[in-house]
Structure formats: structure tokens, C-alpha cells
N, C-alpha and C positions, 0 to 999 in steps of 0.2 A: 521627571524624563529625558534623565542619564541611561537609564533601563533602554526608554523605546529610542533613543539613539542610537545604542548595542547591538539591538536587535537592528537598527537599519544598517550599520556598521557589517553585522557579521553578514548579511544577506548581503550587502554589495562585494562583500570578499568574498563569499559561495560563489556568485555573481560572475565576476572577474577570473576564480580558479578557473572555474569547469564551462567558462564560454570560449575556448577555442576545442572542448567536445562538442559542442554544439550541431555543427555539422555533420559528424560521424552519427549524433543521433537523430539527427531528421533525415538520414539514408537510410538508417537500420529501420526506422521504421517505416520509411517509402520500401526497403527489400519487406522487413518480416512481419510489418504490422499495417495492410494497405486498408483495410476495415479500418481503423481504431477510432477512426472521428466520427464511425454512426455511434459506436458504444460511448465515449468521452459525451454524445450529444443527446444521449440517453437522462431518463426521469433517474434521478439518483435514489437511493433507499433512504426512506426517513424511518424511524421509531417514534413511538408515543408515548412514550416512557414520560414521566412525572418528575425523574430525578436523575443524577450521572452514578448514583448507586443505584439505581432500577435498570439503569443501563449496562454496568457491570456484571451484575445479577445474573442479567439477562442472557449475556455473550456465555457467560459459563456456562447455563445449564446448555445449550446449546453446542458449547464443544465438541461433543464423539461424533453428532450428525456432520460438523464442519470437518472433522477430521477423515469420519467414513467419505463425505465429498472430495478431500484434498487426496487420499489414496486410489479415487478412481480417476483423478486427473493425473495423476504422479504413473497410474499403471497405464492410461493412454499417452502419456509421453511417450514410455519407453516401449511403446508397440509401435509408436510413428517415429522410434531413435532420435525424439527428442532430449537432449543432454538438459538435466537440471544440476546444475550445482550446488546448492543445495537446498533442503527441507525442512524448515525449522518446525513443522506442525502445525497444529491449531492449541495456539495459546492466547491466554488475560492477560493483559495488561497490569501485574501487580496496581493498586490502585494508586500507592506512592508515584510510581512512574506514569499514571495516568495525565497526572499533572505537570508532567515536564511541558508539553507544547501548549 
């Protein structure tokens, strides 16, 4: 039980630290993401893989096509003068990190 209690304590700490910024986030969403609710309410992607390892492997096999898509998004942002702070690229978590959350 102490593990779950610690998770709740961490979440509560996170919520208390970021509560002052909630208003800023809401204002930014209202200004820059007017249609976000439409996308948040869409059906989420699912996968029919039979195991976690198969999911990781599937992600690795599609890295190059995902990177191509990211490159197109980055180019579009540049043409529209949208600044990108950092583009980490297409990556798959190492299997050890995948169990972090």
C-alpha cells in the first residue's frame, strides 16, 4: 500500500506545484488551440498486438515513416513561422524505460 500512497502523494504534489499555471494553460488553449476539444473527443488509436514486446517491435519498424512525417510537420511549421523549441525526433523507448510508468 505504501507504493500507491506514494504515487498519490506525488500526484498531489505535482497538482499543487502546477495549480498556479492552470489559468495560463487554459488561456493558451483558448488562444492557440481553439479546436482541441474536437480532437480530444475523437476515437483514440488502438493496437491489436498480442504482447508488449510486439508493440515495441512494431513501433521500431515504423520509425523511419514516423520521422518522415515529423520532418514534414517541422518544415510546415518553418514555412508558417512557428518556432519549435526542440525536436527530439522519432524514437522508441528502450524496453527498460518502457516500464517506468
